[in-house]
FIKOLZA-1660 file (N, C-alpha, C; in steps of 0.1 Angstrom, whole numbers, plus 5000, padded with zeros to 4 digits):
% residues 116
   i   px   py   pz ch aa at
   1 6408 2632 6733  A  X  N
   1 6409 2632 6718  A  X CA
   1 6399 2643 6712  A  X  C
   2 6404 2649 6702  A  X  N
   2 6396 2659 6694  A  X CA
   2 6394 2654 6680  A  X  C
   3 6382 2658 6675  A  X  N
   3 6380 2655 6661  A  X CA
   3 6377 2669 6654  A  X  C
   4 6379 2669 6641  A  X  N
   4 6377 2682 6633  A  X CA
   4 6364 2681 6626  A  X  C
   5 6355 2690 6629  A  X  N
   5 6342 2690 6622  A  X CA
   5 6339 2704 6615  A  X  C
   6 6331 2703 6605  A  X  N
   6 6327 2715 6598  A  X CA
   6 6320 2725 6607  A  X  C
   7 6324 2738 6607  A  X  N
   7 6317 2748 6615  A  X CA
   7 6311 2759 6606  A  X  C
   8 6318 2762 6595  A  X  N
   8 6314 2773 6586  A  X CA
   8 6316 2769 6572  A  X  C
   9 6306 2774 6563  A  X  N
   9 6307 2770 6549  A  X CA
   9 6300 2781 6541  A  X  C
  10 6308 2786 6530  A  X  N
  10 6302 2794 6520  A  X CA
  10 6302 2786 6507  A  X  C
  11 6290 2783 6502  A  X  N
  11 6288 2774 6491  A  X CA
  11 6285 2782 6479  A  X  C
  12 6292 2779 6468  A  X  N
  12 6290 2785 6455  A  X CA
  12 6294 2800 6455  A  X  C
  13 6304 2803 6463  A  X  N
  13 6309 2817 6462  A  X CA
  13 6316 2818 6449  A  X  C
  14 6316 2830 6444  A  X  N
  14 6323 2833 6431  A  X CA
  14 6335 2842 6433  A  X  C
  15 6346 2838 6427  A  X  N
  15 6358 2846 6428  A  X CA
  15 6356 2859 6420  A  X  C
  16 6359 2870 6427  A  X  N
  16 6356 2883 6421  A  X CA
  16 6370 2889 6416  A  X  C
  17 6381 2884 6421  A  X  N
  17 6394 2890 6417  A  X CA
  17 6405 2882 6423  A  X  C
  18 6417 2886 6419  A  X  N
  18 6429 2879 6424  A  X CA
  18 6441 2888 6423  A  X  C
  19 6450 2886 6433  A  X  N
  19 6462 2895 6434  A  X CA
  19 6474 2886 6437  A  X  C
  20 6482 2882 6428  A  X  N
  20 6493 2873 6430  A  X CA
  20 6504 2880 6439  A  X  C
  21 6505 2893 6438  A  X  N
  21 6515 2901 6446  A  X CA
  21 6512 2901 6461  A  X  C
  22 6500 2899 6465  A  X  N
  22 6496 2900 6479  A  X CA
  22 6503 2888 6486  A  X  C
  23 6506 2889 6499  A  X  N
  23 6513 2879 6507  A  X CA
  23 6505 2866 6508  A  X  C
  24 6492 2866 6507  A  X  N
  24 6485 2854 6508  A  X CA
  24 6471 2856 6514  A  X  C
  25 6463 2845 6513  A  X  N
  25 6450 2845 6520  A  X CA
  25 6438 2846 6510  A  X  C
  26 6426 2846 6515  A  X  N
  26 6414 2848 6507  A  X CA
  26 6406 2859 6513  A  X  C
  27 6404 2870 6505  A  X  N
  27 6396 2881 6510  A  X CA
  27 6381 2878 6509  A  X  C
  28 6374 2880 6519  A  X  N
  28 6359 2876 6520  A  X CA
  28 6351 2888 6525  A  X  C
  29 6341 2891 6518  A  X  N
  29 6331 2901 6523  A  X CA
  29 6328 2899 6538  A  X  C
  30 6330 2909 6546  A  X  N
  30 6328 2908 6560  A  X CA
  30 6314 2904 6564  A  X  C
  31 6304 2908 6556  A  X  N
  31 6291 2904 6559  A  X CA
  31 6289 2889 6558  A  X  C
  32 6296 2883 6548  A  X  N
  32 6295 2868 6546  A  X CA
  32 6302 2861 6557  A  X  C
  33 6314 2867 6561  A  X  N
  33 6321 2861 6573  A  X CA
  33 6312 2860 6585  A  X  C
  34 6306 2871 6588  A  X  N
  34 6297 2872 6600  A  X CA
  34 6286 2862 6599  A  X  C
  35 6280 2861 6587  A  X  N
  35 6268 2852 6585  A  X CA
  35 6271 2837 6588  A  X  C
  36 6284 2833 6586  A  X  N
  36 6287 2819 6588  A  X CA
  36 6297 2817 6600  A  X  C
  37 6301 2828 6606  A  X  N
  37 6309 2827 6618  A  X CA
  37 6324 2825 6615  A  X  C
  38 6329 2830 6604  A  X  N
  38 6343 2830 6601  A  X CA
  38 6350 2842 6608  A  X  C
  39 6362 2840 6613  A  X  N
  39 6369 2850 6621  A  X CA
  39 6381 2854 6612  A  X  C
  40 6385 2867 6613  A  X  N
  40 6397 2872 6606  A  X CA
  40 6409 2863 6609  A  X  C
  41 6416 2859 6599  A  X  N
  41 6428 2851 6600  A  X CA
  41 6426 2836 6603  A  X  C
  42 6414 2832 6603  A  X  N
  42 6410 2818 6606  A  X CA
  42 6415 2809 6594  A  X  C
  43 6420 2798 6597  A  X  N
  43 6424 2788 6587  A  X CA
  43 6412 2783 6580  A  X  C
  44 6412 2782 6566  A  X  N
  44 6401 2777 6558  A  X CA
  44 6407 2768 6548  A  X  C
  45 6397 2759 6543  A  X  N
  45 6400 2751 6531  A  X CA
  45 6391 2756 6520  A  X  C
  46 6397 2757 6508  A  X  N
  46 6389 2762 6497  A  X CA
  46 6389 2752 6486  A  X  C
  47 6378 2749 6480  A  X  N
  47 6376 2739 6469  A  X CA
  47 6371 2747 6457  A  X  C
  48 6378 2746 6446  A  X  N
  48 6374 2753 6434  A  X CA
  48 6365 2743 6426  A  X  C
  49 6352 2746 6425  A  X  N
  49 6343 2737 6418  A  X CA
  49 6346 2735 6403  A  X  C
  50 6351 2746 6397  A  X  N
  50 6354 2745 6382  A  X CA
  50 6366 2736 6379  A  X  C
  51 6377 2738 6386  A  X  N
  51 6389 2730 6382  A  X CA
  51 6394 2719 6392  A  X  C
  52 6387 2718 6403  A  X  N
  52 6390 2707 6413  A  X CA
  52 6401 2710 6422  A  X  C
  53 6408 2722 6421  A  X  N
  53 6418 2726 6430  A  X CA
  53 6413 2727 6444  A  X  C
  54 6421 2723 6454  A  X  N
  54 6417 2724 6468  A  X CA
  54 6429 2728 6475  A  X  C
  55 6428 2739 6484  A  X  N
  55 6439 2744 6491  A  X CA
  55 6435 2750 6504  A  X  C
  56 6445 2752 6512  A  X  N
  56 6443 2757 6526  A  X CA
  56 6450 2771 6526  A  X  C
  57 6443 2781 6533  A  X  N
  57 6448 2794 6535  A  X CA
  57 6441 2800 6547  A  X  C
  58 6441 2813 6548  A  X  N
  58 6434 2820 6559  A  X CA
  58 6425 2831 6553  A  X  C
  59 6415 2835 6561  A  X  N
  59 6406 2845 6556  A  X CA
  59 6409 2859 6561  A  X  C
  60 6408 2869 6553  A  X  N
  60 6409 2883 6557  A  X CA
  60 6396 2890 6553  A  X  C
  61 6392 2899 6561  A  X  N
  61 6379 2906 6558  A  X CA
  61 6381 2916 6547  A  X  C
  62 6371 2916 6538  A  X  N
  62 6369 2926 6527  A  X CA
  62 6357 2935 6531  A  X  C
  63 6356 2946 6526  A  X  N
  63 6345 2955 6529  A  X CA
  63 6331 2948 6529  A  X  C
  64 6323 2951 6539  A  X  N
  64 6310 2945 6540  A  X CA
  64 6302 2950 6528  A  X  C
  65 6293 2941 6523  A  X  N
  65 6284 2944 6512  A  X CA
  65 6291 2946 6498  A  X  C
  66 6304 2943 6498  A  X  N
  66 6312 2944 6485  A  X CA
  66 6310 2932 6476  A  X  C
  67 6307 2920 6482  A  X  N
  67 6306 2908 6475  A  X CA
  67 6319 2902 6471  A  X  C
  68 6330 2908 6477  A  X  N
  68 6344 2903 6474  A  X CA
  68 6347 2889 6479  A  X  C
  69 6352 2881 6470  A  X  N
  69 6358 2869 6472  A  X CA
  69 6371 2869 6464  A  X  C
  70 6382 2873 6470  A  X  N
  70 6395 2875 6463  A  X CA
  70 6406 2865 6466  A  X  C
  71 6412 2859 6456  A  X  N
  71 6423 2850 6458  A  X CA
  71 6436 2859 6459  A  X  C
  72 6444 2856 6468  A  X  N
  72 6456 2864 6470  A  X CA
  72 6469 2855 6471  A  X  C
  73 6480 2861 6467  A  X  N
  73 6493 2853 6468  A  X CA
  73 6493 2841 6459  A  X  C
  74 6499 2830 6464  A  X  N
  74 6500 2818 6456  A  X CA
  74 6486 2812 6453  A  X  C
  75 6476 2814 6462  A  X  N
  75 6463 2809 6459  A  X CA
  75 6457 2816 6447  A  X  C
  76 6461 2828 6443  A  X  N
  76 6456 2834 6431  A  X CA
  76 6459 2826 6418  A  X  C
  77 6468 2817 6419  A  X  N
  77 6471 2809 6407  A  X CA
  77 6462 2797 6406  A  X  C
  78 6453 2795 6416  A  X  N
  78 6444 2783 6416  A  X CA
  78 6430 2785 6412  A  X  C
  79 6427 2797 6407  A  X  N
  79 6414 2800 6402  A  X CA
  79 6413 2813 6395  A  X  C
  80 6402 2815 6388  A  X  N
  80 6400 2827 6380  A  X CA
  80 6387 2834 6384  A  X  C
  81 6386 2847 6382  A  X  N
  81 6373 2854 6385  A  X CA
  81 6362 2847 6378  A  X  C
  82 6351 2845 6385  A  X  N
  82 6339 2838 6380  A  X CA
  82 6339 2823 6384  A  X  C
  83 6350 2817 6388  A  X  N
  83 6350 2804 6393  A  X CA
  83 6342 2803 6405  A  X  C
  84 6334 2792 6407  A  X  N
  84 6327 2789 6419  A  X CA
  84 6336 2781 6428  A  X  C
  85 6335 2785 6441  A  X  N
  85 6343 2779 6451  A  X CA
  85 6335 2776 6463  A  X  C
  86 6340 2767 6472  A  X  N
  86 6334 2764 6485  A  X CA
  86 6345 2767 6495  A  X  C
  87 6341 2775 6505  A  X  N
  87 6350 2780 6516  A  X CA
  87 6345 2773 6528  A  X  C
  88 6354 2765 6535  A  X  N
  88 6351 2758 6547  A  X CA
  88 6360 2760 6558  A  X  C
  89 6355 2761 6570  A  X  N
  89 6363 2762 6582  A  X CA
  89 6358 2751 6592  A  X  C
  90 6368 2746 6600  A  X  N
  90 6365 2735 6609  A  X CA
  90 6368 2739 6623  A  X  C
  91 6362 2731 6632  A  X  N
  91 6365 2733 6646  A  X CA
  91 6369 2720 6652  A  X  C
  92 6378 2721 6662  A  X  N
  92 6382 2709 6670  A  X CA
  92 6373 2708 6682  A  X  C
  93 6367 2696 6683  A  X  N
  93 6358 2694 6694  A  X CA
  93 6360 2680 6699  A  X  C
  94 6355 2677 6711  A  X  N
  94 6356 2663 6716  A  X CA
  94 6344 2656 6710  A  X  C
  95 6345 2642 6709  A  X  N
  95 6334 2635 6702  A  X CA
  95 6321 2637 6709  A  X  C
  96 6320 2642 6721  A  X  N
  96 6308 2644 6728  A  X CA
  96 6301 2657 6725  A  X  C
  97 6309 2666 6719  A  X  N
  97 6304 2680 6716  A  X CA
  97 6296 2679 6702  A  X  C
  98 6286 2688 6701  A  X  N
  98 6279 2689 6689  A  X CA
  98 6281 2702 6683  A  X  C
  99 6284 2703 6670  A  X  N
  99 6285 2715 6663  A  X CA
  99 6275 2715 6651  A  X  C
 100 6267 2725 6650  A  X  N
 100 6258 2727 6639  A  X CA
 100 6265 2737 6629  A  X  C
 101 6269 2732 6618  A  X  N
 101 6276 2741 6608  A  X CA
 101 6267 2752 6604  A  X  C
 102 6272 2764 6602  A  X  N
 102 6265 2775 6596  A  X CA
 102 6269 2776 6581  A  X  C
 103 6259 2774 6573  A  X  N
 103 6261 2773 6558  A  X CA
 103 6253 2783 6551  A  X  C
 104 6260 2791 6542  A  X  N
 104 6254 2801 6534  A  X CA
 104 6256 2796 6519  A  X  C
 105 6245 2795 6512  A  X  N
 105 6245 2793 6497  A  X CA
 105 6244 2807 6491  A  X  C
 106 6253 2809 6481  A  X  N
 106 6254 2823 6475  A  X CA
 106 6249 2822 6461  A  X  C
 107 6245 2834 6456  A  X  N
 107 6241 2835 6442  A  X CA
 107 6254 2840 6434  A  X  C
 108 6251 2844 6421  A  X  N
 108 6263 2847 6412  A  X CA
 108 6269 2861 6416  A  X  C
 109 6263 2868 6425  A  X  N
 109 6269 2881 6430  A  X CA
 109 6273 2880 6444  A  X  C
 110 6274 2868 6449  A  X  N
 110 6279 2865 6463  A  X CA
 110 6269 2871 6473  A  X  C
 111 6256 2871 6470  A  X  N
 111 6246 2874 6480  A  X CA
 111 6240 2861 6485  A  X  C
 112 6236 2861 6498  A  X  N
 112 6231 2849 6504  A  X CA
 112 6217 2846 6499  A  X  C
 113 6216 2833 6494  A  X  N
 113 6203 2828 6489  A  X CA
 113 6197 2821 6500  A  X  C
 114 6204 2813 6508  A  X  N
 114 6199 2806 6519  A  X CA
 114 6210 2805 6530  A  X  C
 115 6205 2805 6543  A  X  N
 115 6214 2804 6554  A  X CA
 115 6209 2794 6564  A  X  C
 116 6217 2784 6567  A  X  N
 116 6213 2774 6577  A  X CA
 116 6222 2774 6589  A  X  C
% end
């Protein structure tokens, strides 16, 4: 049996842009991805703190140090630039395995304030 546990989290990330015409996904500053262990094309769950929308998509790298958090495709209809979101990724583990989530809290410019 496997259980799904939190492995990576970007807390209070701010949406910097959106592109409805893109095929899909969430663009994330590659530096932020590395900080919490997100992998390109990994499935993620996104929760919009402002409007309560919650959706699933995948992450694609944006240029490092850009601060980019961009909604793409259908997800672009679920938030606006400036909205705070939570980005979460999960791992499948056996009940005996222990995973310590890597969590980054971000400021208004998507810079890391704290990292656990």
